[in-house]
C-alpha positions as a LaTeX table, in Angstrom:
\begin{tabular}{lrrr}
\hline
Residue & $x$ (\AA) & $y$ (\AA) & $z$ (\AA) \\
\hline
Met1 & 63.86 & 47.44 & 86.34 \\
Ser2 & 62.09 & 49.60 & 88.83 \\
Ile3 & 62.66 & 53.26 & 89.32 \\
Arg4 & 64.49 & 52.75 & 92.55 \\
Glu5 & 67.02 & 50.37 & 90.93 \\
Asn6 & 67.63 & 52.99 & 88.02 \\
Leu7 & 68.26 & 55.68 & 90.41 \\
Glu8 & 70.70 & 53.53 & 92.39 \\
Lys9 & 72.55 & 52.55 & 89.13 \\
Glu10 & 72.90 & 56.19 & 87.85 \\
Lys11 & 73.93 & 58.01 & 91.00 \\
Trp12 & 77.22 & 59.12 & 89.35 \\
Leu13 & 75.06 & 60.77 & 86.69 \\
Met14 & 72.80 & 62.61 & 89.16 \\
Val15 & 75.95 & 63.92 & 90.96 \\
Leu16 & 77.63 & 64.98 & 87.68 \\
Ser17 & 74.38 & 66.77 & 86.67 \\
Leu18 & 74.13 & 68.66 & 90.01 \\
Leu19 & 77.85 & 69.57 & 89.82 \\
Val20 & 77.27 & 70.96 & 86.24 \\
Ala21 & 74.11 & 72.88 & 87.29 \\
Val22 & 76.14 & 74.57 & 90.25 \\
Leu23 & 79.02 & 75.50 & 87.78 \\
Leu24 & 76.47 & 77.04 & 85.34 \\
Trp25 & 74.80 & 79.07 & 88.17 \\
Leu26 & 78.14 & 80.43 & 89.63 \\
Phe27 & 79.28 & 81.32 & 86.07 \\
Thr28 & 76.02 & 83.25 & 85.13 \\
Ala29 & 75.58 & 84.96 & 88.56 \\
Gly30 & 79.29 & 86.00 & 88.41 \\
Glu31 & 78.89 & 87.71 & 85.18 \\
Arg32 & 75.87 & 89.62 & 86.18 \\
Asp33 & 76.44 & 93.19 & 87.55 \\
Gly34 & 74.57 & 94.11 & 90.86 \\
Gln35 & 75.23 & 96.93 & 93.49 \\
Ile36 & 75.24 & 97.23 & 97.18 \\
Val37 & 74.97 & 99.93 & 99.64 \\
Leu38 & 77.61 & 99.94 & 102.57 \\
Asn39 & 78.13 & 102.13 & 105.57 \\
Val40 & 81.84 & 102.83 & 105.60 \\
Pro41 & 83.37 & 104.24 & 108.71 \\
Leu42 & 85.20 & 107.50 & 108.48 \\
Glu43 & 88.39 & 108.16 & 110.57 \\
Tyr44 & 90.09 & 111.60 & 111.08 \\
Gly45 & 93.86 & 111.05 & 111.43 \\
Asn46 & 97.14 & 113.00 & 112.02 \\
Leu47 & 95.41 & 116.13 & 113.61 \\
Ser48 & 98.06 & 118.46 & 115.23 \\
Thr49 & 97.88 & 118.21 & 119.00 \\
Asp50 & 97.33 & 121.90 & 119.36 \\
Leu51 & 94.10 & 121.62 & 117.13 \\
Ala52 & 90.82 & 120.17 & 118.10 \\
Ile53 & 87.69 & 119.39 & 115.89 \\
Val54 & 84.90 & 121.65 & 116.85 \\
Asn55 & 82.02 & 120.65 & 114.49 \\
His56 & 80.62 & 116.99 & 114.50 \\
Pro57 & 81.62 & 115.65 & 111.22 \\
Pro58 & 80.15 & 112.39 & 110.02 \\
Ala59 & 81.31 & 108.99 & 111.54 \\
Gln60 & 80.56 & 107.22 & 108.37 \\
Val61 & 79.52 & 107.67 & 104.61 \\
Glu62 & 77.11 & 105.60 & 102.75 \\
Val63 & 79.06 & 104.08 & 99.60 \\
Thr64 & 77.11 & 102.65 & 96.56 \\
Val65 & 79.46 & 99.98 & 94.99 \\
Ala66 & 78.67 & 98.24 & 91.55 \\
Gly67 & 80.11 & 95.36 & 89.68 \\
Pro68 & 79.87 & 91.67 & 89.07 \\
Arg69 & 77.85 & 90.18 & 91.80 \\
Ile70 & 80.22 & 87.36 & 92.69 \\
Leu71 & 82.80 & 90.05 & 93.57 \\
Leu72 & 80.31 & 92.02 & 95.69 \\
Leu73 & 79.38 & 88.83 & 97.67 \\
Lys74 & 83.27 & 88.35 & 98.47 \\
Leu75 & 83.78 & 92.04 & 99.33 \\
Lys76 & 85.48 & 92.54 & 102.91 \\
Arg77 & 82.91 & 94.93 & 104.41 \\
Glu78 & 84.62 & 94.69 & 107.76 \\
Arg79 & 87.97 & 95.87 & 106.48 \\
Met80 & 86.57 & 98.86 & 104.65 \\
Lys81 & 87.23 & 102.28 & 105.93 \\
Ile82 & 88.01 & 105.81 & 104.86 \\
Thr83 & 90.86 & 107.74 & 106.68 \\
Leu84 & 90.94 & 111.36 & 106.14 \\
Asp85 & 94.42 & 113.21 & 106.88 \\
Leu86 & 94.30 & 116.19 & 108.86 \\
Arg87 & 97.98 & 116.73 & 108.95 \\
Ser88 & 97.77 & 119.76 & 106.74 \\
Ala89 & 94.58 & 121.18 & 108.54 \\
Arg90 & 94.89 & 124.87 & 109.95 \\
Glu91 & 92.42 & 126.55 & 112.07 \\
Gly92 & 89.21 & 127.00 & 110.56 \\
Ser93 & 87.43 & 124.72 & 107.90 \\
Thr94 & 88.98 & 121.92 & 105.86 \\
Val95 & 86.74 & 120.45 & 103.14 \\
Phe96 & 87.31 & 116.91 & 101.57 \\
Gly97 & 85.78 & 115.96 & 98.45 \\
Gly98 & 86.19 & 112.90 & 96.07 \\
Leu99 & 86.04 & 110.54 & 98.86 \\
Glu100 & 85.50 & 107.66 & 96.44 \\
Arg101 & 89.31 & 107.81 & 95.72 \\
Phe102 & 89.97 & 106.60 & 99.31 \\
Val103 & 87.69 & 103.52 & 98.91 \\
Arg104 & 89.84 & 100.59 & 98.16 \\
Leu105 & 88.22 & 98.03 & 95.77 \\
Asp106 & 88.90 & 95.10 & 93.45 \\
Arg107 & 89.50 & 96.76 & 89.87 \\
Glu108 & 86.39 & 95.40 & 88.60 \\
Leu109 & 84.32 & 97.21 & 91.23 \\
Arg110 & 83.36 & 100.82 & 91.07 \\
Val111 & 81.90 & 103.48 & 93.53 \\
Thr112 & 78.66 & 104.77 & 91.92 \\
Gly113 & 77.35 & 106.77 & 94.76 \\
Leu114 & 78.55 & 108.48 & 98.10 \\
Ser115 & 76.64 & 110.41 & 100.75 \\
Pro116 & 77.69 & 112.97 & 101.98 \\
Ala117 & 79.97 & 113.57 & 98.98 \\
Ile118 & 81.69 & 116.44 & 100.84 \\
Val119 & 82.92 & 116.24 & 104.45 \\
Glu120 & 83.76 & 119.61 & 106.26 \\
Val121 & 86.15 & 119.51 & 109.24 \\
Lys122 & 86.25 & 122.63 & 111.49 \\
Thr123 & 89.20 & 123.04 & 113.79 \\
Ala124 & 90.07 & 125.58 & 116.46 \\
Ala125 & 93.13 & 125.74 & 118.88 \\
Ala126 & 92.89 & 123.10 & 121.50 \\
Gly127 & 91.39 & 124.33 & 124.76 \\
Arg128 & 89.85 & 127.63 & 123.21 \\
Pro129 & 86.26 & 127.97 & 124.21 \\
Gln130 & 83.96 & 128.00 & 121.16 \\
Gly131 & 81.34 & 130.71 & 120.73 \\
Lys132 & 77.85 & 129.75 & 119.37 \\
\hline
\end{tabular}
């Protein structure tokens, strides 16, 4: 019996072997931890109409996320954003820290880094010229 005939005869065994190999790879890749760095957009919402933002706060933050690699691959990056609520902002400076609490992730994923860690938003009465 030639090698070609053996291969033809045992095709199901080759397919089964390939399937087992893929399943083992998925299992081991999913168990190992990894990390990725994402640029997450910052949005500023609910600012009173009589106030205006007078500084240039960042438009995005760099977020480092760690956890199982398989979950990192499935992370919906396009849906991620951080919205800072300026409803209680008064004229002057409002500082936001602890931004990692605004990042919505699967419970097995965690934020391990964030830059900038603090965002300062300066506001003044709308229409009032600002001195330098």
